N, C-alpha and C positions, 0 to 999 in steps of 0.2 A: 352916284353918290358913294363915297367911301368913308369908312370909319374903322377905328380899332377897338377891340375888346380885350381888356387885360383881366384874365381869369386868375385869381389868387386862391390857393388852397388855405383854409384857415390854419391858425397855429395849432401846435400839438395840444391835445386834450388828455385828461386822465384816462379815458377809454382807449385813445391811441397808444398811450404809454404801455398799457397792458394788453395790447393787440386784441381788443374787443370790437365786435361789430357795432358800428355807430352810424346809423342812417338817419331815421327821423327822430330817434332819441338823442339826448344832448348830454354833455358833461363839461365841466369848467376847463378853461385853458390852464395848463401848467405854467410854471415860471418860464420854462423853455418855450412854451407856446406863445406867451406874451412877447418874448424876445423874437420869436419867429415873425410875429406880426410887425414889430417895430423894424426889424431888418428888411422885410419886404417893403415897408414904407420908405426906408432909406434908399433902397434900390430904385424906387419909383419917384423919388422926391422931385425930380425935374419935370415929370409928366403933369401937364395941366388936364385934369379930368373935368369933363362937362357934367357927367353923371356918375354917381357911385351907388352901387346896389350890394346888398348882401342877402343871403337866404334867411328864412325865418327861424334860425337857430341862434342861440346866444353866442356860441363859439364863432359864428361867422360875423355877427354884429360887432362883437368886441374886436375881432381882428380888423374889420373894416375901419373902425374908429381909430385904432392904433396906427394903421397905415396912413390915414389922412392926417393924423397929428404930426407926421414927419414931412409932409409935403411943403414945398417952398412956395406954392401958389395958393390963391384963394380957392378953397375947396367947396364942392357942393354938399348939401345936406344929404347924408346917406339914407337910402330908401330900402325898405324890405321888399324883396321880390322872391316869393316862395317858389317860383318856377325853377329856380336853380338850387333847390335844396338837394340833399343827398338822396341816393336810391333808398327806397324803403325796404327793409329786410324782414318785416313782419315778425314771425315767431322767433327769428334768429337775432333780433335786436338785443345787444348786450352780451351775446354769447362769445366764447372764445373763437376767434376768427378761424384758426386752423381746424378746430373741431367742427365748426359750422360748415366750412367748405368741403370737408371730408364727407359729411353727411349729405350735402347737396350734390356732390359730384360722384358719390359711390355708384349710383345706377348708370353712370355714364363713364365708368372706369377711370375717373380722375380723382386725385387725392387732394389737390390744392386749387386755389383760385387761378394761379398762374397757369397751371396745367389745363384748366377748363377753358380759359380764354385763348390759349395757344392751340388746343386741339379743336375747339369749337369757335366761339367768339364771345365777346363781352355781352352781346345782345342775347345769345343763347343762355349765358350764365344767369341772366335775369329771369328768363323763362324757367330755367331749371330750379331757381330759388323759389319761385312761386309754386311750382309743382311739388317741391319737397316740403314746403311749409304746411304743417297739418291743418292750419287755419286758412291757408291760401290767401293771406293778407299781405304778403310781400308784393312789391310792384313787379309786373312783368314788363317786357320791353315795350309793348304798345302803350301801356299806361305811363311808363317813364317818359317816352318820347312825345306823348301828347302834351304833357305839361311843359317839358323843356322846349319843344317846338313852339308852343304858345309864347314862351318867354322870348325867343328870338323874333317872333312876329311883333311883339310889343316893342322890342328895341328898335326894330326897323321903322316903326311908326314915329318914334320920338327922336331918333338920331339925326344930327346935323352933319353936313359934309365936313370931313376932316376932324370930327370930334373924337375924344378918347373916353371910353367907358370902363369904369372899374367894377368888377363883379367878384365878390368874395364867395366862393363856393366850396366844393368838397371833392375828395380824391377820386371816387368812382364816377361822379358826374363829370369832372374834367376829363378823365380818361375816355369816357363815353363820347363826349363832344368831339374830342380830338380824333378818335377813331371814326366817327361818323363823317367828318369832313375831310380826313386824310388817313385812309386805312394803311398807308405805308409807314406811318409813324409807329415806333415800338412803344406800346403802352403796357407791356408786361411788367414794367417797373412803375410803381405808383408815383405820382408827383409828390415831392417832399412837402411837408408842412411849411407854409410860407412861400412856396415856389410860385413863379409867375409863368403863365402860358398866354401867348398873345395870338389873337385871331385878327385878320383883316377881312372886313365885309365890304365887297365892291358890287353894288347892285344886289343881285341874287346869289352871287358867288361868295363863298366863305373859304378862306385859306388859312392854314395853320402856319404862322411865322416861326414859332418855336414852342417847345414843350418843356415844362418843369425846369425853368432857369432859376438858379438860386445862388450861384457864385458871383463874387464881385467882378470877375472877368467875363461873365456872360453878357450877352446883348440884352438891353431892356428898351 
């Protein structure tokens, strides 16, 4: 059995605009973020989705609804699937991203998130974040993959052969999924707000068809 998963990053939010850490915390879509969502919907308007999911954040829910509003087909009722929420940053939620990653990476001689995941890995960066969190409430890699892995197991149970599944998720979660299934893909650049990443699940094998497509000339 084979099916496709369309991972879309939510539209730009207020915290995105100001380069703030936004994991389990939430903030409203900006005007650009609303347009990001509608534009993603226009890119995917010919795709008939059997299922549509979004994380348990308002930014993902609204993005999902805007995407489906542009679709040319009869669309499913979107469902909350918290397994695909963003990484939890604990103490660093809402912090300036550059300052937060400087603090997290300091003991590992890295100044930026890009430097951390290039020198170590995105999995290590999660563990470093929890270690640096004075409350130790940020998600480490094991905690993160336990919930995301359960999400993929759920999809495998409900998917029909040949179906298309829409999931509105988040930047670091999408990066992490792509790196997990295809370490050769360059994830040092974050997926753009409203971009589309497609996976093909064939039995137990998951392949990355493309990452962070957002241009009209891109494949969808």
